[in-house]
C-alpha positions in Angstrom: 66.0 77.1 59.7 68.6 79.2 61.5 67.9 79.9 65.7 67.9 83.3 67.2 70.2 84.2 69.4 69.1 84.8 72.3 69.7 88.3 74.5 71.9 88.0 77.8 70.4 89.7 81.4 72.8 91.5 82.3 73.2 91.7 86.0 75.1 94.3 87.8 76.4 95.1 91.6 77.6 98.0 92.8 80.8 98.3 95.2 81.5 101.3 97.4 84.5 101.1 98.9 86.1 105.1 99.9 82.2 106.8 99.3 83.1 105.9 95.3 80.8 103.7 93.8 82.1 101.5 91.4 79.4 99.5 89.4 80.5 95.6 87.5 77.8 94.0 85.2 78.0 90.5 84.2 76.1 87.9 82.8 77.0 85.1 85.1 74.0 85.0 88.1 77.0 82.4 90.2 79.5 85.4 89.9 77.0 87.9 91.3 76.6 85.9 93.8 80.3 85.6 94.5 80.7 88.9 94.6 77.2 90.0 97.3 78.9 87.8 99.5 82.6 88.4 98.8 81.5 92.4 99.6 79.6 91.5 101.8 78.9 94.9 103.5 80.1 97.0 101.2 77.5 97.1 98.7 75.4 100.0 97.1 72.4 100.1 95.5 73.3 103.8 94.6 72.0 104.9 90.6 75.2 106.5 89.3 78.3 105.0 89.8 81.7 107.0 89.1 83.2 103.7 87.8 81.6 101.1 85.5 83.2 97.4 84.3 81.5 94.9 81.9 83.3 91.6 83.6 83.6 88.4 80.9 84.8 86.0 81.9 87.3 83.6 80.9 88.3 79.8 81.4 91.3 80.5 84.3 94.7 80.9 83.1 97.6 78.3 84.1 99.8 81.8 85.9 100.9 83.4 88.2 98.5 85.3 89.9 101.0 86.7 92.4 102.2 87.9 89.2 103.5 91.7 89.1 101.5 93.9 87.7 101.2 96.1 84.6 99.3 99.8 84.5 100.2 101.7 82.3 98.4 104.6 80.4 97.9 105.4 75.9 95.2 108.2 75.2 93.0 108.5 78.4 92.5 104.5 78.6 94.5 103.1 81.3 95.3 99.2 81.0 96.1 96.9 84.2 97.2 93.5 83.3 98.6 90.5 85.7 98.8 86.6 85.1 95.4 85.8 86.2 93.0 89.2 84.3 93.3 92.0 81.8 90.7 95.2 81.8 91.0 98.3 81.1 89.3 101.1 81.8 88.8 105.0 80.1 88.5 107.7 82.9 86.7 110.2 80.3 83.6 107.8 80.1 84.0 106.2 82.9 84.1 102.8 81.8 85.6 99.9 81.3 86.1 95.6 80.9 87.8 92.8 82.9 88.4 90.0 81.4 88.6 87.1 84.6 88.1 83.7 85.4 85.0 83.7 87.9 87.3 84.2 91.0 87.2 86.7 94.3 91.4 87.7 93.5 91.1 89.4 90.1 88.7 91.6 90.4 90.0 92.2 94.0 93.4 94.1 92.4 92.0 95.5 89.3 89.7 97.6 92.3 92.7 98.6 93.5 94.7 99.5 91.2 91.2 101.3 89.9 90.5 103.4 94.0 94.7 103.9 93.3 94.1 106.0 90.0 91.4 107.7 91.5 92.6 108.7 94.7 95.8 109.5 93.6 94.4 113.3 91.9 92.6 113.8 95.2 95.5 113.8 97.4 94.6 110.7 98.9 95.5 106.9 98.8 95.7 102.6 99.3 98.1 102.3 102.3 99.9 98.9 103.4 98.8 99.6 107.5 95.4 98.4 109.8 93.2 100.9 110.6 90.8 101.3 114.1 88.2 103.4 115.5 88.6 104.8 118.7 86.5 108.1 120.1 85.3 108.8 117.1 88.7 108.8 115.1 90.8 106.8 113.1 93.8 105.0 113.3 96.5 103.7 111.3 99.4 101.2 112.1 101.9 100.8 109.2 104.4 98.4 108.2 106.3 95.5 106.5 104.5 91.6 106.8 105.8 90.9 109.9 105.6 94.4 111.6 102.5 93.8 113.2 99.3 94.9 111.7 97.5 91.5 112.2 98.6 91.7 116.0 97.2 94.8 116.4 94.4 94.4 114.9 94.2 90.9 117.1 93.9 93.0 120.1 91.6 96.0 119.7 89.6 96.0 123.1 85.9 96.5 122.3 85.3 99.9 121.7 87.6 99.8 118.4 85.5 99.8 115.1 88.6 97.4 113.2 88.1 99.9 109.5 90.7 96.8 108.5 93.6 94.8 108.9 95.7 95.2 106.0 94.9 97.9 103.4 93.8 101.5 104.8 92.2 103.7 102.3 92.8 107.5 103.0 91.0 110.7 101.8 91.7 114.1 101.8 90.1 116.5 103.6 89.7 119.9 103.8 90.8 119.8 107.4 92.6 116.7 107.4 93.0 113.3 105.9 89.9 111.0 106.7 89.9 106.7 106.8 87.5 104.8 105.1 86.5 101.1 106.3 87.6 98.7 103.0 86.8 95.1 102.3 90.8 94.2 101.5 92.2 92.3 104.2 94.9 90.2 105.6 96.1 87.3 107.6 92.7 88.0 110.0 90.5 87.7 106.8 88.3 89.6 108.8 86.1 92.4 106.3 86.4 96.2 107.6 83.5 97.9 109.1 82.2 100.1 106.5 82.5 103.1 108.0 84.9 106.3 108.8 86.3 109.5 111.0 88.8 111.9 110.2 92.5 110.0 111.2 94.7 111.4 114.0 97.4 110.1 114.2 99.5 106.6 111.5 102.3 104.9 113.8 104.8 102.8 113.4 104.5 99.6 114.6 108.1 97.6 115.4 107.3 94.8 118.4 109.4 95.1 121.2 110.0 94.4 124.7 107.7 97.1 125.5 104.8 99.8 124.9 106.0 102.6 124.4 105.5 105.5 121.0 108.7 107.5 120.0 108.5 110.4 117.9 110.1 110.3 114.3 111.5 113.2 111.8 108.8 114.3 109.3 111.9 112.5 106.8 111.5 109.6 108.3 107.8 109.5 108.6 107.5 110.6 105.0 109.6 107.9 103.7 108.1 104.7 105.5 105.1 106.0 103.9 106.2 105.4 100.4 107.5 102.8 101.4 103.7 101.4 102.5 102.1 103.1 99.6 100.7 101.0 97.3 101.3 102.0 93.4 100.8 100.5 90.3 100.9 102.6 86.9 103.8 103.4 85.1 103.4 107.0 84.8 105.5 110.1 85.8 102.2 112.6 86.7 100.7 110.3 89.0 104.4 109.3 90.8 104.5 112.8 91.4 101.5 113.4 93.3 102.1 110.1 95.4 105.3 112.1 96.5 103.2 115.0 97.4 100.4 113.2 98.4 102.9 111.4 101.4 104.8 114.7 102.1 101.3 116.4 102.4 100.7 113.7 104.8 102.8 114.2 107.4 102.8 117.7 107.5 99.1 117.3 109.1 98.9 114.1 110.6 101.6 113.1 113.5 103.6 110.1 112.7 105.3 107.8 115.9 106.7 105.1 115.7 104.7 103.1 117.8 107.2 100.3 119.7 104.5 97.2 121.5 104.9 94.2 122.9 101.9 91.7 122.2 99.7 92.2 124.1 96.4 94.2 124.1 97.9 96.7 127.1 99.1 98.7 123.5 95.9 100.0 123.2 96.5 102.3 126.3 99.0 104.3 123.8 95.9 104.7 121.7 93.5 107.5 123.2 
């Protein structure tokens, strides 16, 4: 007599970043535990998820996880692919699937991509920048690798709350912009706090021989912002929206160049 197939139990976890709950479904308890550890502080209990993914775990592929990401859309469905994962997501149904091995890096990439797609239509974005809250206001510190994002995060005083040392989450509000903490880490390898505050300023980082703040032109500010945006989609409409979001941001948020010596006194300028 043939054996009856047993129903596999589905386990779920809600990862809430930037106020957007994403439900991840898996049948693997070990993978669920890994996600709980990886996104500690960002695990929510919302019954309503804006995005839901079923994760199908596969054996590791002999591929380069740093390979280029491809993000394309066809008939209202997004396809996301890199050497270490494949995924699809349909915004209309809010559902999708991910095929990856049991590692935290692949799903991390999928989450970043999906957040950029959602934010693009809302006037927000993910930005290569450190960010922190001080005196109830959020400050962003943008720059290419080596500009000092990790350094300025490490030098933050006790009264500053670190949101991220690597990737800032920016949402547009009626009265300005709000920065949220993220679990996306850089060299500091420290998860940001899951809190938010209105953005008071964006600083373009540059290491130098003294601590000073210099103005930049709106054009320079917009170019620097665009150079540090996380954006993956091969979609002309979203590209145009990203450009519009960058120019809107620099119109409404002060942008300056922050030259600094790597010591804690630089934070005396950040208020």
